[in-house]
C-alpha positions as CSV (number, residue, x, y, z in Angstrom):
1,M,115.2,107.7,98.3
2,D,117.9,105.2,97.7
3,A,116.1,101.8,97.9
4,V,112.6,100.3,97.9
5,I,111.6,97.5,100.3
6,F,108.5,95.5,99.7
7,D,106.4,93.4,102.1
8,L,105.4,90.1,100.5
9,D,102.0,88.8,101.9
10,G,99.2,91.1,100.8
11,V,101.5,93.3,98.7
12,L,103.0,90.9,96.1
13,V,101.0,87.8,96.8
14,D,97.4,87.6,97.8
15,S,98.2,85.1,100.6
16,E,96.7,86.6,103.8
17,R,93.5,84.7,103.3
18,I,95.4,81.5,102.6
19,W,97.4,81.9,105.8
20,D,94.1,82.5,107.6
21,E,92.5,79.4,106.2
22,V,95.5,77.1,106.9
23,R,96.0,78.3,110.5
24,R,92.2,78.1,111.3
25,A,92.1,74.5,110.0
26,V,95.2,73.4,111.9
27,V,94.0,75.0,115.1
28,A,90.6,73.3,114.8
29,E,92.3,69.9,114.0
30,H,94.3,70.2,117.2
31,G,91.4,71.1,119.5
32,G,91.9,74.8,119.6
33,T,89.4,77.6,119.3
34,W,89.8,80.5,116.8
35,R,89.1,84.0,118.1
36,E,87.7,87.0,116.3
37,E,90.9,89.0,116.9
38,A,93.3,86.2,116.0
39,T,93.8,87.0,112.3
40,R,94.8,90.6,112.9
41,A,96.9,89.7,115.9
42,Q,99.1,87.4,113.9
43,Q,99.7,89.7,110.9
44,G,103.4,90.5,110.9
45,M,104.3,87.9,113.6
46,S,107.4,85.8,112.9
47,T,107.0,82.1,112.6
48,P,108.0,81.4,116.2
49,E,105.7,84.1,117.4
50,W,102.5,83.0,115.6
51,A,103.3,79.3,116.4
52,R,103.3,80.1,120.1
53,Y,100.1,82.2,119.7
54,L,98.3,79.2,118.1
55,V,99.2,77.0,121.1
56,E,99.3,79.4,124.0
57,E,96.4,81.7,123.1
58,L,94.2,79.6,120.9
59,G,94.7,76.3,122.7
60,A,96.0,74.0,119.9
61,R,97.0,70.9,121.7
62,T,100.5,70.4,120.2
63,T,103.9,72.2,120.4
64,P,104.8,75.5,118.7
65,A,107.5,73.7,116.7
66,E,105.1,71.0,115.5
67,I,102.3,73.4,114.6
68,A,104.8,75.7,112.8
69,T,106.0,72.8,110.7
70,L,102.5,71.7,109.8
71,V,101.3,75.2,108.8
72,V,104.4,76.0,106.8
73,K,104.3,72.6,105.0
74,R,100.7,73.3,103.9
75,M,101.5,76.8,102.8
76,A,104.5,75.6,100.8
77,A,102.2,73.1,99.0
78,R,99.8,75.9,98.1
79,Y,102.7,78.0,96.8
80,A,104.2,75.1,94.8
81,A,100.9,74.6,93.1
82,E,100.7,78.2,92.1
83,P,101.8,81.3,94.1
84,P,98.7,83.6,94.5
85,L,100.5,86.5,92.7
86,I,98.7,89.9,92.9
87,E,98.0,91.2,89.5
88,G,100.7,93.5,88.2
89,A,102.8,93.2,91.4
90,V,105.8,91.4,89.8
91,D,105.9,93.9,86.9
92,V,105.9,96.8,89.4
93,V,108.9,95.3,91.3
94,R,110.8,94.8,88.0
95,Q,110.2,98.4,87.0
96,V,111.2,99.7,90.4
97,S,114.4,97.6,90.3
98,K,115.5,99.4,87.2
99,R,115.9,102.6,89.2
100,W,116.6,101.5,92.8
101,P,117.9,98.5,94.7
102,V,115.0,96.4,96.0
103,A,114.4,94.1,98.9
104,I,111.7,92.0,100.5
105,A,111.0,92.3,104.2
106,S,108.4,89.7,105.1
107,S,106.9,87.8,108.0
108,S,106.7,84.7,105.8
109,P,109.2,81.8,106.5
110,V,112.3,81.7,104.4
111,I,111.0,78.7,102.4
112,L,108.0,80.6,101.2
113,I,110.0,83.7,100.3
114,K,112.4,81.5,98.3
115,G,109.5,79.8,96.6
116,F,108.1,83.1,95.5
117,L,111.5,84.3,94.2
118,D,112.1,81.0,92.4
119,V,108.8,81.3,90.5
120,T,109.1,85.0,89.7
121,G,112.9,85.4,89.2
122,L,112.7,88.9,90.6
123,P,116.1,90.8,90.8
124,V,116.0,91.3,94.6
125,G,119.1,92.5,96.4
126,A,118.0,91.2,99.7
127,A,115.2,89.1,101.2
128,V,114.7,88.9,104.9
129,S,112.2,86.9,106.9
130,S,111.2,88.1,110.4
131,E,112.1,84.6,111.6
132,Q,115.8,85.6,110.9
133,V,115.7,88.7,113.1
134,G,114.9,89.6,116.7
135,A,111.1,90.2,116.4
136,G,108.3,90.2,113.9
137,K,106.3,93.2,112.8
138,P,105.3,95.7,114.2
139,A,108.9,95.7,115.5
140,P,111.1,97.4,112.9
141,D,113.8,94.6,112.9
142,V,113.0,93.0,109.5
143,Y,113.0,96.4,107.7
144,L,116.2,97.5,109.5
145,R,118.0,94.3,108.5
146,A,116.8,94.6,104.8
147,A,118.2,98.1,104.7
148,E,121.4,97.0,106.2
149,L,121.8,94.2,103.6
150,L,121.2,96.7,100.8
151,G,123.8,99.1,102.4
152,V,121.3,101.9,102.6
153,A,120.2,104.0,105.7
154,P,116.6,103.1,106.8
155,E,115.5,106.7,106.5
156,D,116.6,106.7,102.9
157,C,114.4,103.7,102.0
158,A,110.8,103.5,100.9
159,A,108.6,100.6,102.2
160,V,105.5,99.2,100.6
161,E,103.0,97.7,103.1
162,D,99.4,96.7,103.5
163,T,98.5,95.8,107.1
164,T,98.4,97.6,110.4
165,N,101.4,95.8,111.9
166,G,103.4,96.0,108.6
167,L,102.8,99.8,108.4
168,R,103.8,100.2,112.1
169,S,107.0,98.2,111.4
170,A,108.1,100.3,108.5
171,L,107.2,103.5,110.3
172,A,109.2,102.5,113.3
173,A,112.2,101.9,111.0
174,K,111.8,105.6,110.0
175,M,111.1,104.8,106.3
176,T,109.0,106.6,103.8
177,V,105.9,104.4,103.8
178,Y,103.6,103.7,100.8
179,A,100.4,101.9,101.8
180,V,98.4,99.5,99.7
181,P,95.6,98.7,102.1
182,N,94.7,95.0,102.3
183,P,91.1,94.8,101.1
184,H,90.4,91.7,103.2
185,F,92.0,93.0,106.4
186,P,92.0,96.8,106.2
187,P,94.6,98.5,108.3
188,D,93.8,100.8,111.3
189,P,92.8,104.2,109.9
190,E,94.9,106.0,112.5
191,V,98.0,104.1,111.4
192,L,97.1,104.5,107.7
193,K,97.1,108.3,108.2
194,Q,100.8,108.1,109.0
195,A,101.8,106.7,105.6
196,T,103.3,109.1,103.1
197,A,100.9,108.0,100.4
198,V,98.0,105.5,100.1
199,V,97.1,103.8,96.8
200,E,94.3,101.3,96.0
201,K,96.4,98.9,94.0
202,I,100.1,98.3,93.8
203,T,100.0,99.2,90.1
204,D,99.0,102.7,91.2
205,L,102.5,103.2,92.6
206,G,103.5,104.2,89.1
207,A,101.6,107.5,89.4
208,L,103.8,108.3,92.4
209,G,107.0,107.6,90.5
210,L,107.6,104.2,91.9
211,G,106.3,102.0,89.1
């Protein structure tokens, strides 16, 4: 293993529920209807992808560009107040970075990734948003780009993920995958089985030699 790449939402910040709350509210305000499957469907989508989903699939009466701007603005406000850091996550990344190059491969917009890094000051060698690549998770694009920026072959990287689409993305990139299942939105058991190791909390990665 020559590098470690972390997902952001659900791995380093407890933000999946916040994304869910904000999107639900915005869809309702614009006359759309939330569906039971909507939360899981959007996990891993890039900003353009989930914005189209809110309009085309959930019926929000606005444009994808306008709804994306509104949702991201509200998320940025929540992050500015206080990023919902997962306990121990920042310390784990700092410890890992002492041994390997680290990167972030996230579906969050660039502005939220930057906000997280500004607050934590983590020594990250690369940070990639899926809105900067061809497709969001479960496509492998964001992980492949992160590995490229680190100068490491994807198969020589470890990825830390929490959701079904995130796990699929890292697996498709041929990385060694460590799963920290999201307690609010547990991943598909069949996908979880494909991970190299599964831990309950990110701080448990130390027992596997990663923390």
